Each structure stands twice: as structure tokens, then as C-alpha cells.
N, C-alpha and C positions, 0 to 999 in steps of 0.2 A: 442358331444359325438360320438365316433367311435366304440362302442361296438357291433354294428350290422355290422361291417366291419370284414370279415375273409380272411386271406391269406393262400393259399396253395402252395407247391412246389412238383414237382414229377419228375421221370426220367424213360426212357426206357419205354414209353407207360404204365405208371402206375405200373411198378414193384415195385417202392417204392414211397410212398405218405406220405408227412409230413404236418401238420397243424401248423402254428405258434401259439404260446401261446397268444400274443396280436398283434392287429394292431399297426403299429408305431404311435407315438404321432401325427404326420402329415402324410397324404398319400404323398407317394414320387412324386416329380416332374419328369414328363415324358418328355424327350427330343426327339423331332422329328426334323430331318434335311433333306434338300433336296439338291441334287448336281446340284445346278444351274451354268449356264455358263454365263460369262459376255462379251460382244462384245463393244469395243469402236469405235463409228463412228465419223464422222465430226460433227455431230449434237448432239449426246447424247450417253450415255452408256445404252446398250440394254442388258436386262436380258432374257435368255432362261431358262424355267422352267425345271428342271431336275427330276429324280426319287427320291422316298423317300429313305433315308438311314435307317439304323437300329435304333429302338428305344433305348435309354439309360436311366437308372434310377439308383438311390442309395437308399437302404433300410437301415434304422437305426432300429435296433431290440434290444429287451431285451429278453434274453433267460434264464430262471430261471434253476437253478441247484440245490441249496440248499433250496431255499425258495419256500413255497407253497402258491399260490395266488388263492383265491376263484374265481376270474373272469377270470383266464386263461381258454383257451379252453380245454375242457375235452380230446380232442384228442391229445393234445400236448405231447411232449416228453422232456426228459432232454436235456438241452441246448448243451451238447457235441454232441448229435445226429445230430443236424443240421450242425454243423461243420464238422463232419465226412461224412455227406451226401454230402456236396459241394466238400469236398477234394476227396472223393472216385469217384464221377462221372466225376469231373474235370480231374482227373488222367486218367480216362478211355477214355476221350475225347468224352463223350456222352452229348449232350445237354440236359437241364433241362426245366421244364415248371413251369411258374409262373401264378397263378390265383388269382385275387382279386375279391371278391363278396361283394355286398351291398345289404342288405335285401334279400339274397338269389339270386340276379341277378348278372351275371358276368359284371364287369366293365373293366377287363383287363385280357387277356388270351394270352400269348406269351411264345414261346420257347426262352431259352436264354442260354447264357454262362456267366461265372464269369470272370470279368476284374480284380477285386481285392477283397480280403477278409481281413479285419482287425478286430481283436476281442481281448478281455482281460477279465480276471476275476476280478470283482470289490471287495469291501471290504467284501461283504457277500457271496462272491464266486459264484455269478451269472455271467452269460456271457453277455457282451454288444458288439454287432457286427455291423460293417459297411460293406455292400456288394454293389459293383458296378457291375451291369449287363448290358449286351447288348443283344438286340433281336437276335435270330438265325433264319435264313431263310433257310429253307429246299430246296434242289435243285429242287425237284418236284413242289415246290410252285412258282418257278420263271417262269414267262411267257416266252414262247419260242419266241425268237425274230430272225429274219432272219440275217445273217451276214451283218453287215453294210459295205458297200463299202468304201474305203479310200478316201471319197470325202473331199474337203477342204471346210468345212462347214463355211459360213460367214454370216454376217448381210447385207442382200440385200436391197437397198434403192428403195422404190417404190412410185410413185405419182399415186394417185387414184382420179380421177376427180379434180386434181389440189392440192390435199393434200398429203403431204409427210409423209410416215411412213416407218418402216423397218421390215423385217421378216427373220427368218432363211432360208437359202438357199444354194445351191451349183451349180456351174457352170460345166455342163457336155458337153464337145465339143462345147463350144460357146453357149450354151443355159442352162437357169437357171431352176431348179426345185424349187417349193415353196410349203409350206403347204396348201393342198386344202382347208380344213375347214376354216382356218385363213383367206385366201384370199377371198373366198366366203362370209363369214360372214361380212368382211370389206366392201365389196360393196353391202351389204344389203340382202343377201339371208339367209334363214333358212337351217341349214344343219343337216342330220342325217346319223350316221353310223349304218348299219344293221349288227349285229354280225353274225347272222347265214348265211346270204348270203355273207358277207364280201364284201358289196358293199356300195357306197356313194349315198345318196339321197339329193336333195336340191329343193328349190322353193322360190318364193317370199312370199306367205302367209303361206305355209306348205311344207314340204319336199316330193313333190310328183313326182319329176323328177329324172330319173337315171342319175348319173354322168358317161357318156359314155366314156370318156378318160381313157387311161392306167394310172395307178398310183402304187406306191410301198409304203410298210410300213417301215419306219425307226424309231426305238425306240418309237413304239406305235403311230406314226403320219404318215398320209397319204400325199405323196408329188407327184406332177405331173409337167410336163413342164408348165411354165407359160403362154406360148402361147395356150396350150390346156385348161388350166383353163379358160382363157378368152374367147376362142372360145365357150366353154360349157355355159358361163355366157352371151353370146351375146355381148361382149365388144370388143373395139379395143385395140391393143397392139402396143407399139413402144419402141425403145431403144435409150436413150440419151447418146451416147457414150462419149460425152465430160465430162459430169457429172456422168457417170455411174449409171443411174437411169432407171428403167423400168417404163413406162408410160402406165396406163390402164384406160380406161374410153370411154364414148361416146356410 
């Protein structure tokens, strides 16, 4: 039973708020997608994890117009009002908000825009609607990222203590930059990013050493020259030019 589920929609910071008369028969499936990138190497296909895209979901709603239902939410309005709400705010190009609560606790709260709205009046003149929506992300909610240089990012082959692996990197003037955390963790270090200081700490048992080399943040990941990471970790580094492999260890 979903009678303890309530769904609300609003627009323009609560200027207009509507409560749906019933929850859908089944709660909507929420689609989360990530913008991954895939690189093909000689050994395997490597996947670089990307940022999350907008949530997408579809609402199947019954919106009474003529019929009175005892179990309908008392705050609900006539079915035409919901259609008018979506049309009005979509035409004004104003994002709306969807809130789903269960037992009074929020289980979904997102700003959204309408992708498509399909509806019809059934035999008893109530409205049945299908609403496809996508999450709207406000500009101020986006994390500020530095402009990423036009590096030719690639999957860099690395041999660590004889074991071959790959990481996202870029060649800058003949030297590779690599992800600091990923490389240090691969060679057995604990790594911590200190948000307030914007510094990296690492160590064997706990992250108690400051990463002293220069690094840059690209797309939320810290990168530094491979030779600098190796030096911080106390490891040797070499370049196998024939096979184009960075060798780290010892």
C-alpha cells in the first residue's frame, strides 16, 4: 500500500504548490546516468568514471475532475489545474520542483523540467496523465571547476612493481601527469584530501604526510607529474620508450 506516500509539485520558490490526489500505482523508476569515457588500449578497454547526468523519471498519474474519491488528498485540486500548472510554468521557462515523501520523510526532492506531457480524459471525464521529467541543476549548484587545458587525455600504461595497469593521464612537454590519489593508493598508501586546506595527505598506515609536490585539479581529480608522485612516495621511476610504459617501483 502506498497511501502514506505523498507527492507535491511547486514552482518559483513556492509561489504555487500543488499536492497530487494519489501516488502513482507504482513509484516511478528514477534513471541515473554517468558520462563515462572509454579508452581502448592494447590490453583492454579502460573506463574513466564521469560526472552524474540529470535524473530522469516518468510519472503515471490519475487526476480526478468529475469523480470524488474519499482517499484523495484533501489538498488536491481538480485535474485540469495540474495540466495548467505544467503548461504555464513550462511556457515561462521556469523550473519546477518535485517532492515525494514517505511517512512524512522526503525520499526525493529535485528541481525539474518537463520533457513531455501526455494526457486524456477517460470515460468518466477524469484525466490520466503521463509526465516525463528531467532534473534541473541550477547554475549556482554546479561546482566551480578551473578551465581544463586542451590536453590530449589518454589511458597511460604503468607498470608498478612488475604489475601492468592503466590510468588517465596527459603528456605535457614530454612528461606525463597522472591522478595523485589513484597512483598513491595503487602503490599501497592511504590518501586523504583536506577540503579546507585544499591539500593532499598520505601515508602507509594513516594519511599523516603532506604531499609536497605541485598538483592541479581537473574535473575534481588532482593530477601531478608522475616523477613528482614517485619522488613523494620514495619510489624509482623509469620510461620504457619501446613499449611506451611508465615503470614505477623499488
